[in-house]
C-alpha positions as CSV (number, residue, x, y, z in Angstrom):
1,M,-5.8,5.6,8.2
2,K,-9.1,6.2,6.4
3,Q,-8.0,9.5,4.9
4,V,-5.3,7.7,2.8
5,H,-6.0,4.6,0.7
6,L,-5.0,3.0,-2.6
7,I,-7.5,3.2,-5.5
8,D,-7.5,1.1,-8.6
9,V,-7.0,3.1,-11.8
10,P,-8.8,1.4,-14.7
11,S,-6.4,0.1,-17.3
12,F,-7.2,-1.4,-20.7
13,G,-4.7,-3.4,-22.7
14,D,-4.1,-5.4,-25.8
15,D,-1.2,-6.3,-28.0
16,R,-0.6,-2.6,-28.8
17,G,0.0,-1.7,-25.1
18,T,-2.0,-0.5,-22.1
19,L,-4.0,2.7,-21.4
20,C,-4.9,4.0,-18.0
21,A,-7.8,6.5,-17.6
22,F,-8.5,8.9,-14.8
23,E,-12.1,10.1,-14.7
24,A,-13.1,12.8,-12.2
25,G,-16.2,11.8,-10.1
26,K,-15.9,8.2,-11.2
27,D,-12.4,6.8,-10.6
28,I,-11.1,10.0,-8.9
29,P,-13.3,10.9,-6.0
30,F,-13.4,14.7,-6.7
31,E,-13.5,17.3,-9.5
32,I,-9.9,17.7,-10.8
33,K,-8.9,21.3,-10.9
34,R,-5.1,20.9,-11.1
35,V,-2.7,18.3,-12.6
36,Y,1.0,18.4,-12.2
37,C,4.0,16.1,-12.5
38,I,7.1,15.4,-10.5
39,Y,10.1,13.9,-12.4
40,H,13.9,14.1,-12.7
41,T,14.3,13.9,-9.0
42,E,18.0,13.4,-8.2
43,S,19.2,10.3,-6.3
44,G,19.0,10.8,-2.6
45,I,16.6,13.7,-2.7
46,S,13.3,13.6,-0.8
47,R,10.3,15.8,-1.4
48,G,7.0,16.8,0.1
49,F,7.4,17.5,3.8
50,H,4.1,19.3,4.1
51,A,0.4,18.8,4.7
52,H,-2.7,20.5,3.3
53,K,-5.6,21.9,5.2
54,H,-8.3,21.1,2.6
55,L,-6.8,19.8,-0.6
56,K,-7.6,16.3,-1.9
57,Q,-5.1,14.5,-4.1
58,V,-4.6,11.3,-6.0
59,V,-0.9,10.5,-6.6
60,I,-0.1,8.1,-9.4
61,C,3.4,6.8,-10.4
62,V,3.3,6.5,-14.1
63,S,6.9,5.4,-14.4
64,G,9.5,4.1,-12.0
65,S,8.9,4.0,-8.3
66,C,9.1,5.9,-5.0
67,R,8.3,5.4,-1.4
68,F,5.5,7.6,0.0
69,L,5.2,8.2,3.7
70,V,1.9,9.6,5.1
71,D,1.3,10.6,8.7
72,N,-2.0,11.7,10.3
73,G,-0.3,13.0,13.5
74,K,-0.8,9.7,15.3
75,T,0.0,6.9,12.8
76,K,2.6,6.8,10.0
77,Q,2.1,4.5,7.0
78,E,4.3,3.8,3.9
79,Y,3.3,3.0,0.4
80,I,5.5,2.0,-2.5
81,L,4.1,3.6,-5.7
82,D,5.4,1.7,-8.7
83,S,2.5,1.3,-11.2
84,P,0.1,3.5,-13.1
85,D,-2.9,1.3,-12.3
86,K,-2.8,2.2,-8.5
87,G,-3.3,5.7,-7.1
88,L,-2.8,6.9,-3.6
89,A,-5.8,9.0,-2.5
90,I,-5.1,11.5,0.2
91,E,-7.6,13.8,1.9
92,G,-7.7,15.7,5.1
93,L,-4.9,16.8,7.4
94,I,-2.1,14.4,6.3
95,W,1.6,15.0,6.3
96,R,3.3,13.6,3.3
97,E,6.9,12.8,2.3
98,M,8.3,11.2,-0.8
99,H,11.6,9.2,-0.7
100,D,13.7,6.7,-2.7
101,F,12.8,8.0,-6.2
102,S,14.0,5.7,-8.9
103,S,15.9,7.5,-11.7
104,D,12.9,7.1,-14.1
105,C,10.2,8.0,-11.6
106,V,7.4,10.2,-12.9
107,L,4.5,11.1,-10.5
108,I,1.3,12.6,-11.7
109,I,-0.8,14.4,-9.1
110,L,-4.5,15.1,-9.5
111,A,-5.7,17.8,-7.1
112,S,-9.1,19.0,-6.1
113,E,-8.1,22.7,-6.0
114,H,-5.9,25.2,-7.8
115,F,-2.5,26.0,-6.1
116,Q,-3.0,28.0,-2.9
117,E,0.0,28.6,-0.7
118,S,-2.3,29.3,2.3
119,D,-3.5,25.7,2.2
120,Y,0.0,24.4,2.9
121,I,1.4,23.5,6.3
122,R,5.2,23.3,5.9
123,D,6.2,23.0,9.6
124,Y,5.8,19.6,11.2
125,S,5.3,21.1,14.7
126,E,2.4,23.3,13.4
127,F,1.0,20.2,11.7
128,K,1.1,18.2,14.9
129,S,-0.6,21.1,16.8
130,L,-3.4,21.3,14.2
131,C,-3.9,17.5,14.5
132,L,-4.4,17.8,18.2
133,Q,-6.8,20.7,17.8
134,S,-8.8,18.8,15.1
135,K,-9.3,15.8,17.4
136,L,-10.9,17.9,20.2
């Protein structure tokens, strides 16, 4: 699934600790227009369950862990996000779900665009239909 892949996030460390840096156009393959966090997700709760028409994102787990499921309408793939030095880059028409959040999980999401509700696809049937149309 070429629209989803892990990227290395540069990290630098010494005896004082470790620093990770996210630079748009260098490490992050787009201009960052929005940054948001997901945290304090209750045990047993899943999130996501949507796709985007145009938005590009990089999802980084800066603390704890979660399971990330991506689906391009044909193939599903899972990733475990559990380290701030790996980011999950997602672009194109991809359904995403987040499951199995640890109690200390903190996700930071870097997005290519400002929030726009019209870019969301929140119905899986509509997503599948758009996937079929885009493959024609």
